[in-house]
VOTI-431170 format. One record per residue: residue number from 1; z, x, y of N, C-alpha, C in turn. Coordinates in pm, whole numbers, always signed. Example, Ala and Ser with C-alpha at 12.3 -4.5 7.8 and 13.67 -1.06 7.14 Angstrom:
1	+780	+1319	-569	+780	+1230	-450	+780	+1320	-330 .
2	+708	+1285	-225	+714	+1367	-106	+787	+1290	+3 .
//
This chain:
1	-19	+86	-145	-9	+12	+9	-17	+92	+100 .
2	-103	+68	+215	-104	+139	+337	-14	+86	+444 .
3	+57	+147	+512	+153	+92	+622	+85	+116	+751 .
4	+30	+15	+792	-13	-5	+935	+103	+31	+987 .
5	+235	+24	+982	+314	+28	+1121	+335	+177	+1171 .
6	+249	+275	+1122	+251	+383	+1137	+149	+410	+1284 .
7	+72	+295	+1304	-1	+269	+1415	+47	+206	+1526 .
8	+96	+316	+1624	+164	+263	+1736	+53	+259	+1856 .
9	+120	+162	+1936	+62	+128	+2086	+158	+132	+2197 .
10	+159	+235	+2290	+287	+252	+2373	+221	+265	+2505 .
11	+223	+202	+2630	+135	+221	+2748	+195	+386	+2798 .
12	+282	+436	+2734	+354	+551	+2855	+299	+671	+2736 .
13	+227	+651	+2610	+174	+742	+2553	-23	+738	+2523 .
14	-31	+823	+2557	-201	+837	+2540	-228	+698	+2581 .
15	-191	+648	+2699	-232	+548	+2777	-261	+408	+2706 .
16	-176	+387	+2587	-177	+280	+2529	-290	+256	+2413 .
17	-341	+361	+2380	-429	+381	+2256	-340	+394	+2148 .
18	-435	+374	+2051	-348	+365	+1902	-337	+497	+1854 .
19	-207	+551	+1850	-164	+678	+1807	-88	+624	+1674 .
20	-55	+773	+1614	+4	+794	+1510	+181	+812	+1504 .
21	+229	+705	+1485	+390	+709	+1478	+449	+740	+1608 .
22	+415	+703	+1703	+443	+726	+1856	+406	+868	+1927 .
23	+327	+939	+1829	+308	+1089	+1869	+180	+1084	+1951 .
24	+154	+1191	+2030	+33	+1204	+2092	-103	+1271	+2015 .
25	-117	+1182	+1887	-240	+1240	+1822	-302	+1080	+1794 .
26	-373	+1024	+1860	-469	+915	+1828	-537	+914	+1710 .
27	-546	+779	+1702	-620	+729	+1571	-762	+793	+1587 .
28	-832	+801	+1697	-959	+820	+1736	-966	+980	+1681 .
29	-858	+1077	+1723	-861	+1177	+1690	-851	+1232	+1540 .
30	-793	+1162	+1487	-792	+1178	+1306	-932	+1142	+1253 .
31	-977	+1042	+1323	-1129	+960	+1317	-1227	+1073	+1315 .
32	-1226	+1148	+1439	-1332	+1242	+1455	-1342	+1359	+1367 .
33	-1216	+1419	+1341	-1182	+1526	+1275	-1276	+1493	+1124 .
34	-1243	+1349	+1056	-1282	+1339	+922	-1439	+1328	+965 .
35	-1472	+1270	+1098	-1611	+1239	+1054	-1714	+1370	+1092 .
36	-1646	+1468	+1136	-1691	+1586	+1148	-1666	+1720	+1051 .
37	-1646	+1659	+941	-1605	+1693	+829	-1492	+1755	+753 .
38	-1377	+1752	+871	-1270	+1803	+793	-1216	+1729	+700 .
39	-1150	+1801	+613	-1078	+1777	+508	-929	+1694	+522 .
40	-875	+1629	+442	-755	+1581	+474	-660	+1719	+475 .
41	-676	+1807	+355	-589	+1915	+388	-614	+1973	+494 .
42	-713	+2008	+556	-713	+2074	+681	-657	+2027	+785 .
43	-665	+1878	+785	-610	+1809	+900	-431	+1813	+895 .
44	-400	+1819	+782	-245	+1816	+771	-200	+1980	+791 .
45	-290	+2078	+750	-237	+2184	+772	-261	+2247	+904 .
46	-360	+2180	+1028	-363	+2196	+1140	-277	+2089	+1250 .
47	-233	+2005	+1181	-127	+1913	+1269	-16	+1908	+1125 .
48	+80	+2009	+1123	+193	+1992	+1012	+268	+1861	+1030 .
49	+311	+1795	+1144	+362	+1670	+1172	+312	+1549	+1121 .
50	+202	+1558	+1050	+123	+1445	+1009	+147	+1462	+857 .
51	+151	+1338	+791	+132	+1354	+672	+12	+1255	+624 .
52	+1	+1278	+461	-142	+1215	+397	-120	+1067	+444 .
53	-3	+985	+451	-34	+854	+479	-71	+830	+643 .
54	-42	+909	+730	-100	+867	+888	-239	+873	+865 .
55	-314	+987	+764	-455	+955	+796	-499	+812	+670 .
56	-459	+790	+598	-489	+667	+528	-457	+536	+593 .
57	-344	+568	+719	-315	+457	+803	-428	+429	+914 .
58	-476	+547	+958	-584	+571	+1054	-717	+521	+1002 .
59	-744	+538	+863	-902	+464	+822	-837	+318	+821 .
60	-761	+287	+750	-706	+169	+737	-720	+83	+860 .
61	-708	+126	+959	-665	+107	+1091	-849	+68	+1136 .
62	-930	+173	+1116	-1003	+160	+1199	-1150	+78	+1119 .
63	-1066	+23	+977	-1135	-62	+879	-1140	-200	+933 .
64	-993	-202	+958	-975	-351	+1016	-1038	-401	+1172 .
65	-1047	-282	+1242	-1109	-315	+1375	-1253	-335	+1357 .
66	-1316	-273	+1263	-1468	-281	+1238	-1491	-390	+1190 .
67	-1403	-456	+1124	-1437	-618	+1060	-1379	-714	+1139 .
68	-1437	-735	+1234	-1424	-822	+1352	-1509	-957	+1327 .
69	-1498	-1056	+1389	-1557	-1213	+1388	-1670	-1183	+1457 .
70	-1782	-1230	+1437	-1891	-1252	+1519	-1906	-1395	+1537 .
71	-1940	-1412	+1656	-1978	-1582	+1709	-2121	-1568	+1739 .
72	-2147	-1681	+1749	-2276	-1712	+1745	-2301	-1804	+1876 .
73	-2373	-1792	+1963	-2391	-1910	+2064	-2480	-1991	+2067 .
74	-2461	-2114	+2086	-2556	-2202	+2038	-2636	-2240	+2103 .
//
């Protein structure tokens, strides 16, 4: 089970953008690293305060955001 409570939004941290556990690492930072080809192991080595569950939460959050309702105008 992926814990989406790891994703936090606080107007005082990164302008309210989705971050991991209130830290100043945004979901988009993790996604950009993955998209650039970084492995989970590389990300965790470069950001030792993150753990594997944070990466999973970032991916799950992005998937939920991409799956949005499309309304058609009549």
